[in-house]
C-alpha positions as CSV (number, residue, x, y, z in Angstrom):
1,M,45.2,-60.5,0.6
2,D,43.3,-57.5,2.0
3,C,43.2,-56.9,5.8
4,G,39.9,-57.7,7.3
5,C,40.7,-56.7,10.9
6,G,41.8,-53.2,10.1
7,R,45.1,-53.3,12.0
8,S,47.4,-53.5,9.0
9,P,48.9,-50.1,8.2
10,T,49.5,-51.2,4.6
11,G,45.9,-52.5,4.0
12,K,47.3,-55.9,3.2
13,C,47.1,-58.7,5.8
14,I,50.4,-59.0,7.7
15,G,49.2,-61.2,10.5
16,W,48.6,-58.5,13.1
17,H,45.1,-59.7,13.9
18,D,46.5,-62.2,16.4
19,L,48.4,-59.6,18.4
20,T,47.3,-58.3,21.8
21,E,46.4,-54.6,21.9
22,E,49.7,-53.8,23.6
23,D,51.8,-55.8,21.1
24,Y,49.8,-54.2,18.2
25,L,50.6,-50.7,19.4
26,K,54.3,-51.6,19.8
27,K,54.5,-53.0,16.3
28,L,52.6,-50.0,14.9
29,E,55.0,-47.6,16.5
30,L,58.0,-49.5,15.0
31,F,56.4,-49.6,11.6
32,K,55.9,-45.8,11.7
33,K,59.5,-45.3,12.7
34,K,60.8,-47.5,9.9
35,S,58.5,-45.8,7.4
36,Q,59.8,-42.3,8.5
37,N,63.5,-43.5,8.2
38,K,62.9,-44.8,4.6
39,S,61.2,-41.6,3.5
40,K,64.2,-39.5,4.8
41,K,66.7,-41.4,2.7
């Protein structure tokens, strides 16, 4: 399902629409770090 709120970094709904702005920013930072680690391997 596509993301309607625009918060999902993948473009698919992952449930981030319910997060507070602070929690969203924390999750986004973790997502970016995990993505960087995967691309380095």
